[in-house]
N, C-alpha and C positions, 0 to 999 in steps of 0.2 A: 154207429151211425149207418143209416141207409146209404150205400155208396152212390146212388143216383143223385145224392145231394153234394157229392164232391165235384161241383161244377160252378162256372160263373153263373150269376143270377139270369143273364139275359138268354142263356142256353135253354132254359126250361120250357119256353113257349115257342121255340123255332118250329116245333112239330106242326103247329097250325099256320105258320108263316110260309112254309113251302107251298108250292102250287098244289091244287087239288089233284088227287090220284098220284102223287109222287110215290114211287115204289123203291127207289135206290139212290143212295148217296155214296159216292166213292171219293175217298180223300187220301192224302199223302203227307209224309212227315219228311221235311227237307231243310237242310242247312243252306240258307240263301246268300250269306255273306260272311267274310272272314274280317274281323277287326284286329287280328294279330299278325304282324308282319312275318312273312315267311311261311305261313301256314295256309295252304290252299285245299287241304283235304281234311275231313273230320272223321274221327274214329266213331263207329257205330257201336253203342254198348248201352244196356240197361233195360232193354225191352222185355227180356225173359223175366227179370225181377218184377217189372210192372204187370206182366200177364199173371205170373204165379201169385203175387201179393194182392193185387187189386182186382183183376178180371176173374180170377178163379177163387182164391180164399175169401176175399172180402164179399163178393157176391153170393158165394155158397153159404157163408156164416151169417151174413147180415142182411141178406135180402131173400134168397130162395128158401132158406131153412127157417125163416121167420114166418108167422101167421100173415096170411095175405091181408087180412082186415087191419092188423096192426101196421104193416107196411104202408098200406093206402092212407091210414088215419094219420100217421106221423108225417107222411109226405105232404098230405093236404094241409096239415097244421102249419108246417113250415112255410110252404109256398104261399099259402093264403095270408099268413101273418107278414110275409115279405113282400109280396106284390099287391095284396089287397084283392079286391073283387075283379079277378083277371081271368077267370074261366079256363085255367090251365088244365083242370080236370085230373082224375086218377085212373081212368079206364085203360089208358095205355100202359100205366104202371101195373094194374092188375093183370092185364093181358100178358105182359112180359113174365110176371110172377107164375102165372098159369103154364106158360111155355116151359119153364124150368131151367132154362140156359140162355146164354147170350148169343143170339143169332147174328154173329159178325164173323168175318174172315180177315185176318191179318197176315199179310205176306210180307216178308222182310229179306233183306240181305243177310248174310251170316254176321253175327256180332264179332267184333274185333277187326273187321275190315276197315280200311280208310276210304272214305266216300268224297269224291270231289264236290266243291261248292255247286249248289244248284241241282244236284242228283239226288233224288229221293232215297231215303233209307228203308222206308216200308210204307205200304198202303193198307187201308182199312175200308171195308164196305159191309153193309148188312146183307144177310143171306135169306131173309124173309121180307117180303115187300111191305108188310104192315109196320115194320120196325125200321124203316128208313131213317127215322129221327135219332136212332142210336149213334150212327157214324160220327157225326160232328158233336154230338152230346159229349163224347169222351176227349174232345180236343183239350179242354182245360186241364184235366187231370193228366193226360198223356204229356202234355207240355210241361207241367209242373214237375213230373217225375223223370223225364227223359233227357232234358237239356243238360242238366248238370253232370250226370255220369259221362255222357258224350263228350262234354266240354273238358272235364278233368282228365279223361282217358286221352284226349287229344293233346292237352298241354303236357301231360306226362311223356307221351311218346316223343314230343319235341325235345324235352330234356334228355331222353334216352338216345336220340339221334346225335345230339351234340356230344354226349359223353361217350358213345360208341366211337364217334369219329375221332375224337381226341385220343381215346384209348388205343385205337387202331394205329395211330401216328406215334404214340410216345410210350405205350405200355406193352408189356408181354403177358399181362393177366386180364385180358379183355372180360373174363367172366366176372371180375370184380364189380363191373358196371351194374350187375344185378342189385348190388347193395349200395351203389354210389349215390343214387337218389333215394333219400329217406323222407317218408311222410310224417311231418309234424303238425299237420293242419287241424287236428280234431277240435282243439279248444277254441279255435277261431271261427268255426263254421256255424251257420245259423240253425242249429238243432242237430240232434243225433242222426236222423235219417239222412239229412243232407251230408253230415260228416262221413257217414258209411257209404253212401252212394259214391261220393267223391274219392273216398280212399280206396274203395275197391276199383275204381278207374285206374288210380295209380298203380294198383297192383297188377294191372295187366302188363305193365312195362318193368316194374321193379319188385323187389322181394322185401325191401326194407320199410317198415311201417311201425309207428307207435299207436296206431288206431287198431286196437284189438278187436273191436266188434266187427270190423271188416272181414276178418277171418272167418267168423261164424256166418256172416252174411254170404260169403262165397260158397261155403259148405251147404247152407240152406237153399240158396236159389240157383247156384251154378255148379252143383254136383262135384265140388271140390272135396278133398280128404286129407286133413292135416297129418294123419297117421301115415299117409303113403306118399305125400307130395309136399313140398315146401310151398305154402300159400304166402306167408309173410311172417317176418321175424325181426328181433331187435336184439339189443344187448343190455347188460346191467349199466345204469348210468345215474349219476348224481344230478342234484339241482342246486340252486344257489342257497336254499335254506340248509342243506347239508353242509356246504362249505362254511357258511356263516356260523354254524354252531360251533365250529372248531376255532372260531375267531381269526382275524387277520394276523394275529401274532403267531398263531399256531397253524397256519395253512399248510406248511411243509409237512408237519406231523399228521394232518388230516390225509394228505396225499399218501404218505408212508403207510398209515394204517389201512387205507383203502386197498393199495396194491399188495400188501404183504399179509394182511390179516383177514379182512373182509373178502377180498378177491384174490387170493394167492395164485390163481391160474384163470385162464380164460380171457375174454375181452371185457374191459371196463372202460367206460366213457366218463371223463371227469371234467365238469365245467371249470374253466381255468381263468375267467375274467371277472370274478366276483369283486376283486379289488385291483390287482396289478398283474395283468397278463405277462408283461415282459419280464417281470421279477419271477414269475412262475417258470418261464422258458429259459431264463438265463442264470437263475440261482437255485430254485427248488428242484427242478428236474436234473440239472447237472449233479447236485448233491445226491440224488436218488438214482443216478445212472445204473449203478450196480444192481440195485433191486429190480429196476426195470427190465434190464437185460437178463436177469436171473429168472424172471418169471416164464412159465410155459403159457404164453398168451400175449395179448396186445393191450397197451395202455393208449387209449385215444383221448387226445387233448381237445376240448371243446370251448373255444371262444364264441360268443354270439352277441357282441356289441361293436359298433363301429362300422366303417365301410368294410364289407367282407372281402372285396377284392384287394384292398390295400392290406388288411390284416393278415390274410392268408399268403399273399404273394409278395408283400412289401410295397412300401411307398417310396420311390426315388426321391421325393421331396420331404421325407419325413424328418422330424426333429432330431431323432436319435438313430444309432446305428440299428437298433432293434426294430424300429419302425420301418427302416429302409429295407431290412432284410425280410421281415414277415415270418409267420408261424413255421411254414415249411422248411425254409432255409435254416431258421434257428434250431429246429429239431435235427436237421441234417448235421449241423455244426456239433451238436452233442452226441448224437446216437449213430451218426453216419448211416451207411447203407451200402447199395451197390450200383453199378452202372448196368442197366438192363440191356438185353440184346439190340435194342434199337437206339442206344446211346444216351439214355436218359436216366437220371438219378431216381433211385427208388429207396425210400426210408427202410431202415432196418425193420424186420417183421415185427419187433417187440413194441414199436411205437407207431402212432398214426394220428390224424386229426380229423375233426368233423366241424363244420360251421352250420349252425342251426337256425339262423335268423336272416330274414330279408334276402333270400336267394332268389333271384328272378332269372328268367331265361337269358336275358342280356348278361347279367352278372355271371351266371354259370359259364357262358361262353368266354367271358373276359378272364375269369379265373383259370380256366383250361389254357387259354392262349398265353397268358402271362406266365403260367408255370412252364409251359413249353419253351418260351423265349428264355427262361432262366435255366433251362436244361433239366427240369423235372418232369416225371411222368404225371399225367393228369390224375392217375389213380392213387396218388398220395393223399387225397382228400375226399371225404364224404360230404355231400351237400344235403342239408335238410330243407325240405320243401314244405312251406307252410301255407296258412290260410291267405297270406298276400297273394299267393299265386292261385290257389284253388277257390277262394271265396270272393275275390274282386272281379267277378264275372256275372253275366246275366244271360238270359235267353238270347239277347241281341249280340253277344260276343261272336256267335256264328250265325246269327239271324234265323234261328230256327222257327219254323211255323208249320202248322198242319192246315192244308187248304183242300177244299173240295175241287175236283177238275172234271167230274163226270157225274151225271145223274140220269135217271130215268123217270118219265112222266107217262102214264098210261102205257108203260112198257116200252116207250120210245126213248132211245139214247139222246142225251143232250151233252155236248162238249161245253164245259163251263171254265171260266178263267177270270183272273183279275189282272189289270194293267193300269194302275192309276196314272193319269196324265201329269199329276203333280209329283210323282215319285222319281227317284233316280234310276229305276230299273230293278231294284232289290225286290219289290213285291209283285213283280210280273211273274205269273204262275204258268205252269204247263197247262195243256189242254187235254181233256178226254182221258181215255184209259192209257195206262202208262206201262212201258216195258223198260227194263234195265238190261243192257248188254254189256259185255266185257270186250274191250279192244286193247291189245298191248298191255294186258293186266290192269287196265283202268276202266272204272264203271262209267257208263254213258247212258243218258236218258233218251229214250224214243217215246215221244207222246203221240196222241191221236191214232192209237192202234185199236185193232179189234179184240174182242173177248179171247179169240183163239190165239192171237199174237201175244197177248199179255201173259198167257200161260207159259210161253216158251222162254221167257228171259231168266235173269239171275234171281229174281224175287221167288222165295219159296214159302208156301203156307206154314206158318208157325203155330196158328191158332185158328180153329173153326168150330163153331156151334158148341162151346162149352169145353172143348178138348184141346189140350197142348199137343201139338203135333211133333215139335222138335224141342228136345230138352238137352241143351248144349252143356259143355263142360268148361271149366277154367282153363284146363289144359289145352283144349282145342282153340279156344279164343287167344290164348297167349301164343300159340303157334301161328295163327293168322296175323297177329300184331308184328311178328317178326318177319 
């Protein structure tokens, strides 16, 4: 498909709606509001993918490399059947095809940095006056592609902050946090591209993922190399169908076969709540204690139903002793472990646990805090983060918007802005040309600057006139995240 059709319908005729002799439109992409408590900065991530995939590859293959007559014919067919006799025309499309590249400049902050609410992450403007209409023409596609990776990367970073803090307080293996947040979201995302965009954002903070395509994505668009660096990984794991095939009568035999025959060493994660989690923890595993401790590796027990906080940490009001103790304490009762240098219990290295369902930021915090109160290190548990976390969001989670703040008519500059009287202030925009400065390691916006001043800030040109100017790496972005 012609990538100029990747837009909202109302965009296609804005070219004729601007004042006569408009020569430049300058816009920015900004998170305007946080709807998640405790988050007032948003991670910038995903622009390099957008540029490589859509601005470069799609335009090269599906626009500039196609016959101009075919491009114009198919564009006219679509727009005319869509809008009727609207005189949108195709000459501007033909002129762009003749030019042979996209005459736009994108200036951006480095990907991976955290940007305060209401501070722009990047700006975009046209570099040739006759193509002023291109700037905001890209708003729809940019918005559709950028808000999710930014949002997921931001939420993942919030999990990372929580897990890092509790590991600092209770654990002597803080490096384990790399694996403590595990992405299980792929099956619940609205399509493969959304799943991969989100999962790659998760991998800026963690290395645990079950979204395999996100690894190829980061190699393709962010210069990662799984032969020489750890992009993402997982372990062998069962599902309920595997356990059911062994029948509820022979579940202990299934556990034994898995840990002694199928996986005699290494890490294996076994779902344990197909029928009776408490029976697994108090009967089957004690019966298999010798086999577990004899392995060169770890058996990870995975419950994923019920209230995860109570299941992992125990419910003081539970009906049974098992419910009151919870998974971690019951594993300690059977397999023991050691008291680490900070005075907290750490399970024997041959046994562990993961909870892979319904883990929210709030629940992750509660789990770590309750384990701490019981005297257990937070790193005794891995938390699976799924689509409830990464898919229950919209562009409005952080109020993302691309808005024009400056234009030129007859080569004369105009500061433009919006400030709806009926709004709560969220939609109030900056004015004029923009400059981002850094004060005390925090990005700040300065608006209404000159062209000379806007060149001096933290924004760097990443794309101009068909050329990618900065080709960032996953490793560099991860460093910025930390």
